[in-house]
N, C-alpha and C positions, 0 to 999 in steps of 0.2 A: 284854351279850357281850363274851365276849373274844376279838380277832384279833392276829395276828402280821403288823408291815409291815417293808417291806425301804425304812426310809429313809437319801437319800444323806447322806453324813457332815457336809457344810455344814448340811443340814433340821435332822437330831440336834440339833446343838449350841445353831443357837437353841433349837429347844422348851426343850431340857434346860436353857439358861440362863432364861429363862424361871419354867419351873416350880421350879428350886432360888431363883429371885428371890423370887417369892412363894408357895414354901413350898407348892408342888403338886406334884401326880402328871402326871406327863406325859401320859395316858389325858386328864387334866378341862383341861390346857392343848390339846389337839389336841379335845376335842369341844366344848370353847368357840369354836377358832377354825373348824371345820366349822361350828356352827349359826350362826356370824356371817357366812356365806359368801352372797352375793346369787346369788340365782336366778335369772341369765342364761337368757333367751329363745334359743331354739333359731337360729342364721342360717339363711338360706334353703335353703341348701344340705342341712340336715342336718334340714328340716321333716318333716311325719308326709305320707304319702300321700294325698292327696283321695279321696275314695270312688271306688270303681273304675277306680284305679289303683294297679298294683303299686310305684309307684316317686315319689320326690314330682314334684310340677310346681311348676316354676318360672317364676314370670311373666317374659315377653322373647320376643325376635324367635326365632323357632328358625334352627337351623342347618341348612344344607342337605348334602348329599352333596359339591357340587361345594366347599364352600365350607372343609370337614375337607379333602377333597384338596388345597387352595389352602396351607392352614396346615400339614399334616404335609411336602407338597413346602418350604416356604420353612422350616421346619426341618429339613431333609434327611431325614426319616423316610421309611419305607416306604409 
């Protein structure tokens, strides 16, 4: 599959240097880099919603409206 990437100059320079040093294509170097990446678990705040919920459920203490009001007031927010 062919795609177009917009890389920052420093990232391109690194990939280009490796490709030239190893007599490989840019695509080959990027493919190996991507395949070597480990799959990290999603942080709790990015977890999938539990069955029956529209949003992720995070274990912890519920926050009351009074606590939210206090935090907003401390930060000088309305």
